[in-house]
Short mmCIF file of the C-alpha atoms (twelve columns), coordinates in Angstrom:
data_MODEL
# 
_entry.id   MODEL 
# 
loop_
_atom_site.group_PDB 
_atom_site.id 
_atom_site.type_symbol 
_atom_site.label_atom_id 
_atom_site.label_alt_id 
_atom_site.label_comp_id 
_atom_site.label_asym_id 
_atom_site.label_seq_id 
_atom_site.Cartn_x 
_atom_site.Cartn_y 
_atom_site.Cartn_z 
_atom_site.pdbx_PDB_model_num 
ATOM 1  C CA . MET A 1  265.248 105.318 121.554 1 
ATOM 2  C CA . SER A 2  268.209 102.959 120.402 1 
ATOM 3  C CA . PHE A 3  271.782 103.483 119.293 1 
ATOM 4  C CA . GLN A 4  274.480 101.628 117.596 1 
ATOM 5  C CA . GLY A 5  278.001 101.415 118.145 1 
ATOM 6  C CA . THR A 6  280.979 98.966  118.054 1 
ATOM 7  C CA . MET A 7  282.779 97.257  120.899 1 
ATOM 8  C CA . VAL A 8  286.788 98.993  120.825 1 
ATOM 9  C CA . ASN A 9  289.253 97.436  123.217 1 
ATOM 10 C CA . GLY A 10 286.698 96.769  125.734 1 
ATOM 11 C CA . VAL A 11 284.654 99.948  125.305 1 
ATOM 12 C CA . ILE A 12 281.362 100.697 123.469 1 
ATOM 13 C CA . VAL A 13 281.762 103.686 121.184 1 
ATOM 14 C CA . LEU A 14 278.463 104.963 119.816 1 
ATOM 15 C CA . ASP A 15 278.010 105.672 116.274 1 
ATOM 16 C CA . PRO A 16 277.800 109.369 115.815 1 
ATOM 17 C CA . PRO A 17 275.693 111.609 116.640 1 
ATOM 18 C CA . ALA A 18 274.701 109.924 119.620 1 
ATOM 19 C CA . GLN A 19 274.625 111.822 123.019 1 
ATOM 20 C CA . ILE A 20 274.250 110.282 125.988 1 
ATOM 21 C CA . PRO A 21 274.688 112.012 129.127 1 
ATOM 22 C CA . ASP A 22 276.921 110.471 131.640 1 
ATOM 23 C CA . GLY A 23 275.672 108.490 134.194 1 
ATOM 24 C CA . THR A 24 272.867 107.297 132.246 1 
ATOM 25 C CA . ARG A 25 272.176 103.955 132.513 1 
ATOM 26 C CA . VAL A 26 271.775 101.886 129.560 1 
ATOM 27 C CA . GLU A 27 271.038 98.200  128.424 1 
ATOM 28 C CA . VAL A 28 273.581 96.540  126.162 1 
ATOM 29 C CA . ILE A 29 272.056 93.884  123.858 1 
ATOM 30 C CA . PRO A 30 274.936 92.543  121.673 1 
ATOM 31 C CA . THR A 31 274.177 91.273  118.113 1 
ATOM 32 C CA . ALA A 32 276.005 88.787  116.176 1 
ATOM 33 C CA . PRO A 33 278.775 90.040  113.519 1 
ATOM 34 C CA . LYS A 34 277.770 89.916  110.031 1 
ATOM 35 C CA . PRO A 35 279.957 87.003  108.291 1 
ATOM 36 C CA . GLN A 36 283.048 88.260  106.381 1 
ATOM 37 C CA . GLY A 37 281.911 88.878  103.025 1 
ATOM 38 C CA . ALA A 38 277.917 88.890  103.948 1 
ATOM 39 C CA . ASP A 39 277.860 92.244  101.717 1 
ATOM 40 C CA . ASP A 40 279.898 91.485  99.069  1 
ATOM 41 C CA . GLU A 41 277.795 89.681  96.786  1 
ATOM 42 C CA . PRO A 42 274.536 91.458  95.385  1 
ATOM 43 C CA . THR A 43 270.941 89.862  96.185  1 
ATOM 44 C CA . LEU A 44 270.259 89.003  92.294  1 
ATOM 45 C CA . ALA A 45 273.619 87.191  92.026  1 
ATOM 46 C CA . PHE A 46 273.003 85.503  95.170  1 
ATOM 47 C CA . MET A 47 269.364 84.078  94.346  1 
ATOM 48 C CA . LEU A 48 270.483 83.429  90.698  1 
ATOM 49 C CA . LYS A 49 272.564 80.849  92.099  1 
ATOM 50 C CA . TYR A 50 269.164 78.785  92.716  1 
ATOM 51 C CA . ALA A 51 267.888 79.729  89.608  1 
ATOM 52 C CA . GLY A 52 266.778 76.424  87.959  1 
ATOM 53 C CA . THR A 53 267.166 73.861  90.903  1 
ATOM 54 C CA . ALA A 54 263.509 73.566  91.343  1 
ATOM 55 C CA . LYS A 55 262.148 70.453  89.662  1 
ATOM 56 C CA . ASP A 56 258.646 68.951  88.913  1 
ATOM 57 C CA . LEU A 57 257.281 72.631  88.944  1 
ATOM 58 C CA . PRO A 58 253.991 72.975  86.191  1 
ATOM 59 C CA . PRO A 59 255.428 74.860  82.926  1 
ATOM 60 C CA . ASP A 60 253.374 78.054  83.835  1 
ATOM 61 C CA . PHE A 61 254.482 78.273  87.307  1 
ATOM 62 C CA . ALA A 62 256.643 81.628  86.622  1 
ATOM 63 C CA . ALA A 63 253.550 83.182  85.220  1 
ATOM 64 C CA . GLN A 64 250.863 81.625  87.694  1 
ATOM 65 C CA . HIS A 65 252.969 81.402  90.799  1 
ATOM 66 C CA . ASP A 66 250.027 83.489  92.843  1 
ATOM 67 C CA . HIS A 67 247.456 80.320  91.568  1 
ATOM 68 C CA . TYR A 68 249.837 77.793  92.908  1 
ATOM 69 C CA . ILE A 69 251.210 79.195  96.297  1 
ATOM 70 C CA . HIS A 70 248.021 81.274  97.381  1 
ATOM 71 C CA . GLY A 71 245.222 79.556  95.490  1 
ATOM 72 C CA . THR A 72 244.277 82.598  93.531  1 
ATOM 73 C CA . PRO A 73 242.447 82.121  90.274  1 
ATOM 74 C CA . LYS A 74 244.769 81.752  87.016  1 
ATOM 75 C CA . LYS A 75 244.935 85.053  85.133  1 
# 
């Protein structure tokens, strides 16, 4: 079982509805905070920045990407 929370003034405040009895030993593993603005840009908009940047691809790469990447027969 795991819980998530936030450090506030030196105290870990767990997200509701977490209820852990007093005296329970816990292990705290900090995670890196998300970079500011990480959720501001939708995934598609993020990916579109890279559209057209790959050079020297076969003209049918989009339609046949499984063939070129995984070696499956062309369709």
